[in-house]
All heavy atoms as a GROMACS GRO file, in nm:
protein
  550
    1MET      N    1  -2.704  -2.273  -0.666
    1MET     CA    2  -2.593  -2.310  -0.753
    1MET      C    3  -2.568  -2.196  -0.850
    1MET      O    4  -2.659  -2.131  -0.898
    1MET     CB    5  -2.630  -2.439  -0.826
    1MET     CG    6  -2.521  -2.494  -0.910
    1MET     SD    7  -2.409  -2.590  -0.807
    1MET     CE    8  -2.280  -2.620  -0.922
    2GLU      N    9  -2.443  -2.170  -0.879
    2GLU     CA   10  -2.405  -2.062  -0.968
    2GLU      C   11  -2.423  -2.105  -1.113
    2GLU      O   12  -2.399  -2.219  -1.148
    2GLU     CB   13  -2.258  -2.026  -0.945
    2GLU     CG   14  -2.230  -1.985  -0.804
    2GLU     CD   15  -2.084  -2.009  -0.767
    2GLU    OE1   16  -2.015  -2.082  -0.838
    2GLU    OE2   17  -2.041  -1.956  -0.666
    3SER      N   18  -2.462  -2.011  -1.197
    3SER     CA   19  -2.471  -2.041  -1.339
    3SER      C   20  -2.331  -2.038  -1.399
    3SER      O   21  -2.236  -1.992  -1.337
    3SER     CB   22  -2.561  -1.938  -1.408
    3SER     OG   23  -2.496  -1.813  -1.413
    4GLN      N   24  -2.320  -2.088  -1.519
    4GLN     CA   25  -2.190  -2.091  -1.587
    4GLN      C   26  -2.136  -1.949  -1.605
    4GLN      O   27  -2.017  -1.924  -1.589
    4GLN     CB   28  -2.203  -2.161  -1.723
    4GLN     CG   29  -2.072  -2.177  -1.796
    4GLN     CD   30  -1.974  -2.267  -1.723
    4GLN    OE1   31  -2.012  -2.354  -1.646
    4GLN    NE2   32  -1.846  -2.246  -1.747
    5GLN      N   33  -2.225  -1.854  -1.634
    5GLN     CA   34  -2.184  -1.715  -1.654
    5GLN      C   35  -2.130  -1.657  -1.523
    5GLN      O   36  -2.029  -1.587  -1.524
    5GLN     CB   37  -2.302  -1.633  -1.705
    5GLN     CG   38  -2.265  -1.489  -1.737
    5GLN     CD   39  -2.382  -1.410  -1.792
    5GLN    OE1   40  -2.493  -1.462  -1.803
    5GLN    NE2   41  -2.358  -1.286  -1.829
    6ASP      N   42  -2.196  -1.687  -1.411
    6ASP     CA   43  -2.148  -1.640  -1.280
    6ASP      C   44  -2.010  -1.696  -1.252
    6ASP      O   45  -1.922  -1.625  -1.202
    6ASP     CB   46  -2.244  -1.682  -1.169
    6ASP     CG   47  -2.377  -1.608  -1.174
    6ASP    OD1   48  -2.383  -1.500  -1.236
    6ASP    OD2   49  -2.473  -1.659  -1.114
    7ARG      N   50  -1.990  -1.823  -1.281
    7ARG     CA   51  -1.860  -1.886  -1.256
    7ARG      C   52  -1.749  -1.822  -1.341
    7ARG      O   53  -1.639  -1.802  -1.293
    7ARG     CB   54  -1.866  -2.036  -1.283
    7ARG     CG   55  -1.949  -2.112  -1.180
    7ARG     CD   56  -1.940  -2.261  -1.196
    7ARG     NE   57  -1.805  -2.312  -1.179
    7ARG     CZ   58  -1.748  -2.338  -1.062
    7ARG    NH1   59  -1.812  -2.318  -0.951
    7ARG    NH2   60  -1.624  -2.385  -1.057
    8VAL      N   61  -1.783  -1.787  -1.464
    8VAL     CA   62  -1.685  -1.724  -1.553
    8VAL      C   63  -1.646  -1.587  -1.497
    8VAL      O   64  -1.528  -1.552  -1.493
    8VAL     CB   65  -1.741  -1.711  -1.698
    8VAL    CG1   66  -1.652  -1.622  -1.783
    8VAL    CG2   67  -1.756  -1.849  -1.759
    9GLN      N   68  -1.745  -1.512  -1.448
    9GLN     CA   69  -1.716  -1.381  -1.390
    9GLN      C   70  -1.633  -1.393  -1.263
    9GLN      O   71  -1.538  -1.317  -1.243
    9GLN     CB   72  -1.847  -1.306  -1.361
    9GLN     CG   73  -1.920  -1.262  -1.486
    9GLN     CD   74  -2.056  -1.201  -1.454
    9GLN    OE1   75  -2.108  -1.216  -1.344
    9GLN    NE2   76  -2.113  -1.132  -1.551
   10LEU      N   77  -1.668  -1.488  -1.176
   10LEU     CA   78  -1.592  -1.508  -1.053
   10LEU      C   79  -1.450  -1.554  -1.084
   10LEU      O   80  -1.355  -1.511  -1.019
   10LEU     CB   81  -1.663  -1.610  -0.963
   10LEU     CG   82  -1.793  -1.564  -0.899
   10LEU    CD1   83  -1.858  -1.680  -0.824
   10LEU    CD2   84  -1.770  -1.447  -0.806
   11ASP      N   85  -1.435  -1.640  -1.184
   11ASP     CA   86  -1.302  -1.688  -1.222
   11ASP      C   87  -1.216  -1.571  -1.273
   11ASP      O   88  -1.098  -1.562  -1.241
   11ASP     CB   89  -1.313  -1.796  -1.329
   11ASP     CG   90  -1.181  -1.868  -1.352
   11ASP    OD1   91  -1.114  -1.901  -1.253
   11ASP    OD2   92  -1.146  -1.890  -1.469
   12ALA      N   93  -1.277  -1.481  -1.350
   12ALA     CA   94  -1.204  -1.365  -1.401
   12ALA      C   95  -1.157  -1.277  -1.285
   12ALA      O   96  -1.043  -1.230  -1.284
   12ALA     CB   97  -1.292  -1.285  -1.496
   13LYS      N   98  -1.243  -1.257  -1.185
   13LYS     CA   99  -1.204  -1.177  -1.068
   13LYS      C  100  -1.092  -1.246  -0.991
   13LYS      O  101  -0.999  -1.180  -0.944
   13LYS     CB  102  -1.324  -1.155  -0.976
   13LYS     CG  103  -1.425  -1.058  -1.030
   13LYS     CD  104  -1.538  -1.039  -0.932
   13LYS     CE  105  -1.641  -0.940  -0.984
   13LYS     NZ  106  -1.750  -0.918  -0.888
   14ALA      N  107  -1.100  -1.378  -0.978
   14ALA     CA  108  -0.996  -1.453  -0.906
   14ALA      C  109  -0.863  -1.441  -0.979
   14ALA      O  110  -0.759  -1.427  -0.915
   14ALA     CB  111  -1.038  -1.599  -0.892
   15LYS      N  112  -0.865  -1.444  -1.110
   15LYS     CA  113  -0.741  -1.432  -1.188
   15LYS      C  114  -0.680  -1.294  -1.177
   15LYS      O  115  -0.560  -1.277  -1.197
   15LYS     CB  116  -0.766  -1.470  -1.334
   15LYS     CG  117  -0.787  -1.620  -1.349
   15LYS     CD  118  -0.809  -1.662  -1.491
   15LYS     CE  119  -0.829  -1.813  -1.496
   15LYS     NZ  120  -0.858  -1.862  -1.628
   16GLU      N  121  -0.763  -1.194  -1.141
   16GLU     CA  122  -0.713  -1.058  -1.118
   16GLU      C  123  -0.653  -1.045  -0.978
   16GLU      O  124  -0.598  -0.942  -0.944
   16GLU     CB  125  -0.826  -0.956  -1.134
   16GLU     CG  126  -0.875  -0.941  -1.276
   16GLU     CD  127  -0.997  -0.852  -1.285
   16GLU    OE1  128  -1.043  -0.799  -1.181
   16GLU    OE2  129  -1.048  -0.834  -1.397
   17GLY      N  130  -0.668  -1.148  -0.896
   17GLY     CA  131  -0.611  -1.145  -0.762
   17GLY      C  132  -0.712  -1.122  -0.652
   17GLY      O  133  -0.674  -1.113  -0.535
   18GLN      N  134  -0.839  -1.112  -0.686
   18GLN     CA  135  -0.941  -1.090  -0.584
   18GLN      C  136  -0.981  -1.224  -0.521
   18GLN      O  137  -0.983  -1.327  -0.587
   18GLN     CB  138  -1.065  -1.026  -0.646
   18GLN     CG  139  -1.044  -0.888  -0.701
   18GLN     CD  140  -1.172  -0.830  -0.756
   18GLN    OE1  141  -1.281  -0.861  -0.709
   18GLN    NE2  142  -1.160  -0.746  -0.858
   19THR      N  143  -1.015  -1.218  -0.393
   19THR     CA  144  -1.068  -1.336  -0.325
   19THR      C  145  -1.218  -1.337  -0.346
   19THR      O  146  -1.286  -1.242  -0.308
   19THR     CB  147  -1.036  -1.332  -0.174
   19THR    OG1  148  -0.894  -1.326  -0.159
   19THR    CG2  149  -1.090  -1.453  -0.103
   20VAL      N  150  -1.270  -1.442  -0.407
   20VAL     CA  151  -1.413  -1.448  -0.439
   20VAL      C  152  -1.487  -1.547  -0.351
   20VAL      O  153  -1.610  -1.552  -0.355
   20VAL     CB  154  -1.436  -1.480  -0.589
   20VAL    CG1  155  -1.383  -1.368  -0.677
   20VAL    CG2  156  -1.372  -1.611  -0.628
   21LEU      N  157  -1.416  -1.625  -0.272
   21LEU     CA  158  -1.478  -1.720  -0.180
   21LEU      C  159  -1.416  -1.706  -0.041
   21LEU      O  160  -1.294  -1.691  -0.030
   21LEU     CB  161  -1.453  -1.865  -0.226
   21LEU     CG  162  -1.524  -1.912  -0.350
   21LEU    CD1  163  -1.473  -2.050  -0.390
   21LEU    CD2  164  -1.673  -1.919  -0.326
   22PRO      N  165  -1.496  -1.713   0.064
   22PRO     CA  166  -1.438  -1.712   0.199
   22PRO      C  167  -1.344  -1.831   0.215
   22PRO      O  168  -1.380  -1.943   0.181
   22PRO     CB  169  -1.559  -1.725   0.292
   22PRO     CG  170  -1.678  -1.693   0.209
   22PRO     CD  171  -1.641  -1.723   0.066
   23GLY      N  172  -1.225  -1.807   0.263
   23GLY     CA  173  -1.128  -1.914   0.280
   23GLY      C  174  -1.048  -1.945   0.155
   23GLY      O  175  -0.963  -2.032   0.156
   24GLY      N  176  -1.074  -1.873   0.047
   24GLY     CA  177  -1.005  -1.900  -0.078
   24GLY      C  178  -0.887  -1.809  -0.103
   24GLY      O  179  -0.835  -1.802  -0.214
   25THR      N  180  -0.842  -1.738  -0.002
   25THR     CA  181  -0.733  -1.642  -0.017
   25THR      C  182  -0.609  -1.709  -0.075
   25THR      O  183  -0.565  -1.812  -0.026
   25THR     CB  184  -0.698  -1.580   0.119
   25THR    OG1  185  -0.816  -1.522   0.174
   25THR    CG2  186  -0.591  -1.474   0.106
   26GLY      N  187  -0.555  -1.648  -0.177
   26GLY     CA  188  -0.432  -1.700  -0.239
   26GLY      C  189  -0.456  -1.782  -0.363
   26GLY      O  190  -0.362  -1.812  -0.436
   27GLY      N  191  -0.579  -1.820  -0.391
   27GLY     CA  192  -0.608  -1.899  -0.510
   27GLY      C  193  -0.604  -1.812  -0.635
   27GLY      O  194  -0.655  -1.701  -0.635
   28LYS      N  195  -0.545  -1.863  -0.740
   28LYS     CA  196  -0.530  -1.787  -0.864
   28LYS      C  197  -0.643  -1.810  -0.963
   28LYS      O  198  -0.642  -1.753  -1.071
   28LYS     CB  199  -0.397  -1.823  -0.932
   28LYS     CG  200  -0.276  -1.798  -0.846
   28LYS     CD  201  -0.260  -1.652  -0.814
   28LYS     CE  202  -0.134  -1.630  -0.733
   28LYS     NZ  203  -0.128  -1.498  -0.672
   29SER      N  204  -0.739  -1.895  -0.927
   29SER     CA  205  -0.857  -1.918  -1.010
   29SER      C  206  -0.972  -1.956  -0.918
   29SER      O  207  -0.952  -1.983  -0.799
   29SER     CB  208  -0.832  -2.030  -1.112
   29SER     OG  209  -0.821  -2.154  -1.044
   30LEU      N  210  -1.092  -1.956  -0.972
   30LEU     CA  211  -1.208  -1.992  -0.893
   30LEU      C  212  -1.195  -2.135  -0.841
   30LEU      O  213  -1.220  -2.163  -0.724
   30LEU     CB  214  -1.337  -1.977  -0.975
   30LEU     CG  215  -1.467  -2.018  -0.905
   30LEU    CD1  216  -1.490  -1.935  -0.780
   30LEU    CD2  217  -1.584  -2.004  -1.000
   31GLU      N  218  -1.151  -2.225  -0.927
   31GLU     CA  219  -1.135  -2.365  -0.886
   31GLU      C  220  -1.031  -2.378  -0.774
   31GLU      O  221  -1.052  -2.450  -0.676
   31GLU     CB  222  -1.094  -2.451  -1.005
   31GLU     CG  223  -1.088  -2.599  -0.972
   31GLU     CD  224  -1.052  -2.684  -1.093
   31GLU    OE1  225  -1.028  -2.628  -1.202
   31GLU    OE2  226  -1.050  -2.807  -1.077
   32ALA      N  227  -0.921  -2.305  -0.786
   32ALA     CA  228  -0.817  -2.310  -0.683
   32ALA      C  229  -0.870  -2.257  -0.551
   32ALA      O  230  -0.843  -2.314  -0.444
   32ALA     CB  231  -0.696  -2.229  -0.728
   33GLN      N  232  -0.948  -2.150  -0.555
   33GLN     CA  233  -1.004  -2.094  -0.432
   33GLN      C  234  -1.104  -2.191  -0.369
   33GLN      O  235  -1.111  -2.203  -0.247
   33GLN     CB  236  -1.069  -1.959  -0.459
   33GLN     CG  237  -0.967  -1.851  -0.486
   33GLN     CD  238  -1.025  -1.711  -0.486
   33GLN    OE1  239  -1.135  -1.688  -0.436
   33GLN    NE2  240  -0.951  -1.616  -0.541
   34GLU      N  241  -1.180  -2.262  -0.452
   34GLU     CA  242  -1.273  -2.362  -0.399
   34GLU      C  243  -1.198  -2.472  -0.326
   34GLU      O  244  -1.237  -2.513  -0.216
   34GLU     CB  245  -1.357  -2.422  -0.513
   34GLU     CG  246  -1.460  -2.327  -0.570
   34GLU     CD  247  -1.528  -2.381  -0.695
   34GLU    OE1  248  -1.473  -2.472  -0.762
   34GLU    OE2  249  -1.636  -2.331  -0.726
   35HIS      N  250  -1.088  -2.519  -0.384
   35HIS     CA  251  -1.009  -2.625  -0.321
   35HIS      C  252  -0.944  -2.576  -0.192
   35HIS      O  253  -0.940  -2.650  -0.092
   35HIS     CB  254  -0.902  -2.677  -0.418
   35HIS     CG  255  -0.957  -2.760  -0.529
   35HIS    ND1  256  -1.016  -2.883  -0.508
   35HIS    CD2  257  -0.965  -2.737  -0.661
   35HIS    CE1  258  -1.057  -2.933  -0.623
   35HIS    NE2  259  -1.028  -2.846  -0.718
   36LEU      N  260  -0.893  -2.453  -0.192
   36LEU     CA  261  -0.832  -2.398  -0.071
   36LEU      C  262  -0.935  -2.386   0.041
   36LEU      O  263  -0.908  -2.424   0.156
   36LEU     CB  264  -0.771  -2.260  -0.100
   36LEU     CG  265  -0.640  -2.259  -0.175
   36LEU    CD1  266  -0.608  -2.118  -0.223
   36LEU    CD2  267  -0.528  -2.311  -0.086
   37ALA      N  268  -1.052  -2.332   0.008
   37ALA     CA  269  -1.156  -2.315   0.109
   37ALA      C  270  -1.200  -2.450   0.165
   37ALA      O  271  -1.219  -2.464   0.286
   37ALA     CB  272  -1.275  -2.241   0.048
   38GLU      N  273  -1.214  -2.549   0.079
   38GLU     CA  274  -1.255  -2.682   0.124
   38GLU      C  275  -1.150  -2.744   0.215
   38GLU      O  276  -1.181  -2.801   0.320
   38GLU     CB  277  -1.279  -2.772   0.003
   38GLU     CG  278  -1.325  -2.912   0.040
   38GLU     CD  279  -1.344  -2.999  -0.084
   38GLU    OE1  280  -1.359  -2.945  -0.195
   38GLU    OE2  281  -1.342  -3.122  -0.067
   39GLY      N  282  -1.024  -2.732   0.176
   39GLY     CA  283  -0.916  -2.789   0.257
   39GLY      C  284  -0.903  -2.722   0.392
   39GLY      O  285  -0.880  -2.787   0.494
   40ARG      N  286  -0.918  -2.590   0.395
   40ARG     CA  287  -0.908  -2.518   0.522
   40ARG      C  288  -1.022  -2.555   0.614
   40ARG      O  289  -1.004  -2.571   0.734
   40ARG     CB  290  -0.904  -2.368   0.496
   40ARG     CG  291  -0.773  -2.325   0.433
   40ARG     CD  292  -0.767  -2.179   0.401
   40ARG     NE  293  -0.635  -2.148   0.345
   40ARG     CZ  294  -0.612  -2.056   0.254
   40ARG    NH1  295  -0.710  -1.982   0.210
   40ARG    NH2  296  -0.490  -2.036   0.209
   41SER      N  297  -1.140  -2.568   0.558
   41SER     CA  298  -1.256  -2.607   0.638
   41SER      C  299  -1.237  -2.748   0.693
   41SER      O  300  -1.260  -2.773   0.812
   41SER     CB  301  -1.383  -2.600   0.554
   41SER     OG  302  -1.492  -2.652   0.626
   42ARG      N  303  -1.195  -2.839   0.608
   42ARG     CA  304  -1.176  -2.978   0.649
   42ARG      C  305  -1.065  -2.989   0.755
   42ARG      O  306  -1.075  -3.068   0.848
   42ARG     CB  307  -1.143  -3.064   0.528
   42ARG     CG  308  -1.152  -3.212   0.560
   42ARG     CD  309  -1.125  -3.302   0.441
   42ARG     NE  310  -1.184  -3.254   0.318
   42ARG     CZ  311  -1.123  -3.256   0.201
   42ARG    NH1  312  -1.001  -3.303   0.189
   42ARG    NH2  313  -1.183  -3.212   0.093
   43GLY      N  314  -0.960  -2.909   0.740
   43GLY     CA  315  -0.851  -2.911   0.837
   43GLY      C  316  -0.897  -2.870   0.976
   43GLY      O  317  -0.859  -2.931   1.076
   44GLY      N  318  -0.981  -2.769   0.982
   44GLY     CA  319  -1.035  -2.726   1.111
   44GLY      C  320  -1.125  -2.831   1.172
   44GLY      O  321  -1.123  -2.855   1.294
   45GLN      N  322  -1.205  -2.896   1.090
   45GLN     CA  323  -1.294  -3.001   1.140
   45GLN      C  324  -1.215  -3.119   1.192
   45GLN      O  325  -1.247  -3.175   1.297
   45GLN     CB  326  -1.390  -3.046   1.030
   45GLN     CG  327  -1.492  -2.941   0.991
   45GLN     CD  328  -1.568  -2.978   0.866
   45GLN    OE1  329  -1.544  -3.081   0.805
   45GLN    NE2  330  -1.661  -2.893   0.826
   46THR      N  331  -1.110  -3.156   1.121
   46THR     CA  332  -1.026  -3.268   1.164
   46THR      C  333  -0.960  -3.237   1.297
   46THR      O  334  -0.957  -3.320   1.387
   46THR     CB  335  -0.918  -3.298   1.058
   46THR    OG1  336  -0.984  -3.330   0.936
   46THR    CG2  337  -0.830  -3.414   1.100
   47ARG      N  338  -0.909  -3.115   1.311
   47ARG     CA  339  -0.843  -3.075   1.436
   47ARG      C  340  -0.943  -3.078   1.552
   47ARG      O  341  -0.911  -3.121   1.662
   47ARG     CB  342  -0.784  -2.935   1.419
   47ARG     CG  343  -0.698  -2.893   1.533
   47ARG     CD  344  -0.569  -2.972   1.532
   47ARG     NE  345  -0.480  -2.923   1.634
   47ARG     CZ  346  -0.398  -3.001   1.703
   47ARG    NH1  347  -0.391  -3.128   1.677
   47ARG    NH2  348  -0.320  -2.952   1.794
   48ARG      N  349  -1.065  -3.034   1.526
   48ARG     CA  350  -1.168  -3.034   1.630
   48ARG      C  351  -1.199  -3.178   1.673
   48ARG      O  352  -1.218  -3.206   1.790
   48ARG     CB  353  -1.294  -2.966   1.578
   48ARG     CG  354  -1.401  -2.951   1.683
   48ARG     CD  355  -1.524  -2.877   1.634
   48ARG     NE  356  -1.519  -2.849   1.492
   48ARG     CZ  357  -1.554  -2.734   1.439
   48ARG    NH1  358  -1.599  -2.638   1.513
   48ARG    NH2  359  -1.548  -2.716   1.309
   49GLU      N  360  -1.201  -3.271   1.577
   49GLU     CA  361  -1.226  -3.412   1.610
   49GLU      C  362  -1.112  -3.470   1.693
   49GLU      O  363  -1.135  -3.548   1.783
   49GLU     CB  364  -1.245  -3.493   1.481
   49GLU     CG  365  -1.374  -3.461   1.409
   49GLU     CD  366  -1.379  -3.520   1.269
   49GLU    OE1  367  -1.288  -3.596   1.232
   49GLU    OE2  368  -1.476  -3.489   1.197
   50GLN      N  369  -0.988  -3.430   1.661
   50GLN     CA  370  -0.874  -3.482   1.735
   50GLN      C  371  -0.873  -3.433   1.879
   50GLN      O  372  -0.843  -3.509   1.971
   50GLN     CB  373  -0.743  -3.438   1.667
   50GLN     CG  374  -0.718  -3.505   1.535
   50GLN     CD  375  -0.599  -3.443   1.462
   50GLN    OE1  376  -0.554  -3.334   1.497
   50GLN    NE2  377  -0.551  -3.513   1.361
   51LEU      N  378  -0.904  -3.306   1.898
   51LEU     CA  379  -0.897  -3.246   2.032
   51LEU      C  380  -1.028  -3.259   2.110
   51LEU      O  381  -1.027  -3.244   2.232
   51LEU     CB  382  -0.864  -3.097   2.021
   51LEU     CG  383  -0.726  -3.062   1.968
   51LEU    CD1  384  -0.716  -2.913   1.947
   51LEU    CD2  385  -0.619  -3.109   2.064
   52GLY      N  386  -1.137  -3.282   2.042
   52GLY     CA  387  -1.268  -3.276   2.106
   52GLY      C  388  -1.311  -3.130   2.109
   52GLY      O  389  -1.230  -3.038   2.099
   53THR      N  390  -1.438  -3.107   2.124
   53THR     CA  391  -1.491  -2.971   2.118
   53THR      C  392  -1.432  -2.883   2.228
   53THR      O  393  -1.392  -2.769   2.205
   53THR     CB  394  -1.644  -2.972   2.129
   53THR    OG1  395  -1.695  -3.053   2.023
   53THR    CG2  396  -1.701  -2.832   2.115
   54GLU      N  397  -1.420  -2.936   2.349
   54GLU     CA  398  -1.369  -2.855   2.460
   54GLU      C  399  -1.222  -2.818   2.438
   54GLU      O  400  -1.182  -2.704   2.460
   54GLU     CB  401  -1.384  -2.929   2.592
   54GLU     CG  402  -1.529  -2.947   2.633
   54GLU     CD  403  -1.544  -3.034   2.756
   54GLU    OE1  404  -1.444  -3.061   2.824
   54GLU    OE2  405  -1.658  -3.074   2.784
   55GLY      N  406  -1.142  -2.913   2.394
   55GLY     CA  407  -1.002  -2.885   2.368
   55GLY      C  408  -0.984  -2.786   2.254
   55GLY      O  409  -0.895  -2.701   2.258
   56TYR      N  410  -1.069  -2.796   2.155
   56TYR     CA  411  -1.061  -2.706   2.039
   56TYR      C  412  -1.094  -2.564   2.083
   56TYR      O  413  -1.027  -2.469   2.044
   56TYR     CB  414  -1.160  -2.753   1.933
   56TYR     CG  415  -1.148  -2.682   1.801
   56TYR    CD1  416  -1.044  -2.709   1.715
   56TYR    CD2  417  -1.243  -2.590   1.761
   56TYR    CE1  418  -1.033  -2.646   1.592
   56TYR    CE2  419  -1.234  -2.526   1.639
   56TYR     CZ  420  -1.129  -2.554   1.555
   56TYR     OH  421  -1.119  -2.491   1.435
   57GLN      N  422  -1.195  -2.548   2.168
   57GLN     CA  423  -1.232  -2.415   2.218
   57GLN      C  424  -1.121  -2.359   2.306
   57GLN      O  425  -1.088  -2.240   2.299
   57GLN     CB  426  -1.364  -2.421   2.294
   57GLN     CG  427  -1.482  -2.447   2.202
   57GLN     CD  428  -1.611  -2.473   2.278
   57GLN    OE1  429  -1.609  -2.499   2.397
   57GLN    NE2  430  -1.721  -2.465   2.208
   58GLU      N  431  -1.061  -2.442   2.390
   58GLU     CA  432  -0.952  -2.397   2.476
   58GLU      C  433  -0.832  -2.353   2.392
   58GLU      O  434  -0.768  -2.253   2.422
   58GLU     CB  435  -0.910  -2.509   2.571
   58GLU     CG  436  -0.790  -2.473   2.653
   58GLU     CD  437  -0.814  -2.492   2.802
   58GLU    OE1  438  -0.925  -2.530   2.840
   58GLU    OE2  439  -0.720  -2.469   2.876
   59MET      N  440  -0.803  -2.427   2.286
   59MET     CA  441  -0.692  -2.391   2.198
   59MET      C  442  -0.718  -2.253   2.138
   59MET      O  443  -0.625  -2.172   2.126
   59MET     CB  444  -0.677  -2.495   2.087
   59MET     CG  445  -0.560  -2.472   1.995
   59MET     SD  446  -0.545  -2.598   1.869
   59MET     CE  447  -0.684  -2.559   1.766
   60GLY      N  448  -0.841  -2.224   2.103
   60GLY     CA  449  -0.876  -2.093   2.048
   60GLY      C  450  -0.855  -1.982   2.150
   60GLY      O  451  -0.808  -1.873   2.116
   61ARG      N  452  -0.888  -2.007   2.275
   61ARG     CA  453  -0.868  -1.905   2.379
   61ARG      C  454  -0.720  -1.879   2.403
   61ARG      O  455  -0.678  -1.767   2.425
   61ARG     CB  456  -0.933  -1.950   2.510
   61ARG     CG  457  -1.083  -1.936   2.511
   61ARG     CD  458  -1.138  -1.951   2.650
   61ARG     NE  459  -1.128  -2.089   2.698
   61ARG     CZ  460  -1.220  -2.182   2.680
   61ARG    NH1  461  -1.329  -2.154   2.612
   61ARG    NH2  462  -1.204  -2.304   2.726
   62LYS      N  463  -0.639  -1.984   2.399
   62LYS     CA  464  -0.496  -1.970   2.425
   62LYS      C  465  -0.421  -1.920   2.302
   62LYS      O  466  -0.304  -1.884   2.314
   62LYS     CB  467  -0.437  -2.103   2.469
   62LYS     CG  468  -0.484  -2.146   2.606
   62LYS     CD  469  -0.416  -2.272   2.650
   62LYS     CE  470  -0.457  -2.309   2.791
   62LYS     NZ  471  -0.390  -2.431   2.836
   63GLY      N  472  -0.485  -1.918   2.188
   63GLY     CA  473  -0.419  -1.878   2.065
   63GLY      C  474  -0.368  -1.735   2.067
   63GLY      O  475  -0.276  -1.700   1.995
   64GLY      N  476  -0.426  -1.649   2.150
   64GLY     CA  477  -0.384  -1.510   2.155
   64GLY      C  478  -0.258  -1.488   2.236
   64GLY      O  479  -0.197  -1.382   2.230
   65LEU      N  480  -0.216  -1.587   2.313
   65LEU     CA  481  -0.096  -1.571   2.394
   65LEU      C  482   0.027  -1.591   2.308
   65LEU      O  483   0.034  -1.684   2.228
   65LEU     CB  484  -0.095  -1.675   2.507
   65LEU     CG  485  -0.210  -1.667   2.607
   65LEU    CD1  486  -0.200  -1.784   2.705
   65LEU    CD2  487  -0.206  -1.536   2.683
   66SER      N  488   0.124  -1.506   2.325
   66SER     CA  489   0.249  -1.527   2.252
   66SER      C  490   0.348  -1.596   2.345
   66SER      O  491   0.337  -1.587   2.467
   66SER     CB  492   0.307  -1.394   2.203
   66SER     OG  493   0.350  -1.318   2.312
   67THR      N  494   0.444  -1.661   2.287
   67THR     CA  495   0.543  -1.732   2.369
   67THR      C  496   0.627  -1.633   2.448
   67THR      O  497   0.676  -1.664   2.556
   67THR     CB  498   0.634  -1.820   2.283
   67THR    OG1  499   0.694  -1.738   2.184
   67THR    CG2  500   0.555  -1.932   2.217
   68GLY      N  501   0.645  -1.512   2.398
   68GLY     CA  502   0.721  -1.410   2.469
   68GLY      C  503   0.655  -1.372   2.600
   68GLY      O  504   0.723  -1.338   2.698
   69ASP      N  505   0.522  -1.378   2.604
   69ASP     CA  506   0.450  -1.344   2.727
   69ASP      C  507   0.468  -1.450   2.833
   69ASP      O  508   0.456  -1.423   2.952
   69ASP     CB  509   0.300  -1.329   2.700
   69ASP     CG  510   0.269  -1.210   2.609
   69ASP    OD1  511   0.354  -1.120   2.599
   69ASP    OD2  512   0.160  -1.209   2.549
   70GLN      N  513   0.499  -1.572   2.792
   70GLN     CA  514   0.507  -1.683   2.887
   70GLN      C  515   0.647  -1.699   2.943
   70GLN      O  516   0.664  -1.766   3.042
   70GLN     CB  517   0.462  -1.811   2.818
   70GLN     CG  518   0.317  -1.807   2.774
   70GLN     CD  519   0.279  -1.926   2.690
   70GLN    OE1  520   0.360  -2.015   2.669
   70GLN    NE2  521   0.156  -1.928   2.642
   71THR      N  522   0.745  -1.641   2.878
   71THR     CA  523   0.882  -1.656   2.928
   71THR      C  524   0.912  -1.547   3.030
   71THR      O  525   0.831  -1.458   3.053
   71THR     CB  526   0.984  -1.648   2.813
   71THR    OG1  527   0.968  -1.522   2.748
   71THR    CG2  528   0.963  -1.759   2.713
   72GLY      N  529   1.029  -1.552   3.088
   72GLY     CA  530   1.068  -1.448   3.183
   72GLY      C  531   1.030  -1.483   3.326
   72GLY      O  532   1.000  -1.395   3.405
   73GLY      N  533   1.029  -1.611   3.356
   73GLY     CA  534   0.999  -1.654   3.492
   73GLY      C  535   1.113  -1.618   3.585
   73GLY      O  536   1.208  -1.551   3.548
   74ASP      N  537   1.106  -1.664   3.707
   74ASP     CA  538   1.211  -1.636   3.806
   74ASP      C  539   1.335  -1.715   3.773
   74ASP      O  540   1.335  -1.837   3.773
   74ASP     CB  541   1.163  -1.673   3.948
   74ASP     CG  542   1.043  -1.589   3.988
   74ASP    OD1  543   1.028  -1.480   3.933
   74ASP    OD2  544   0.965  -1.634   4.074
   75CYS      N  545   1.443  -1.648   3.743
   75CYS     CA  546   1.570  -1.714   3.712
   75CYS      C  547   1.670  -1.687   3.820
   75CYS      O  548   1.685  -1.586   3.873
   75CYS     CB  549   1.628  -1.665   3.579
   75CYS     SG  550   1.530  -1.718   3.440
   0.00000   0.00000   0.00000
């Protein structure tokens, strides 16, 4: 657990625009970055539950394909 002094320093860095937590990109304070990271993590877990582990892994493999690559069939 972080001490109060550590949290104050991290909050100051976050207010300068630095990302101080993984997944906290875009948060303007330490608390905001914590909420963003938690929400992003929870969103991924929810999606994995909806699709099942196999579907979630397949979605990750297909994520690199662009729609432009899939068009252009025989017309």
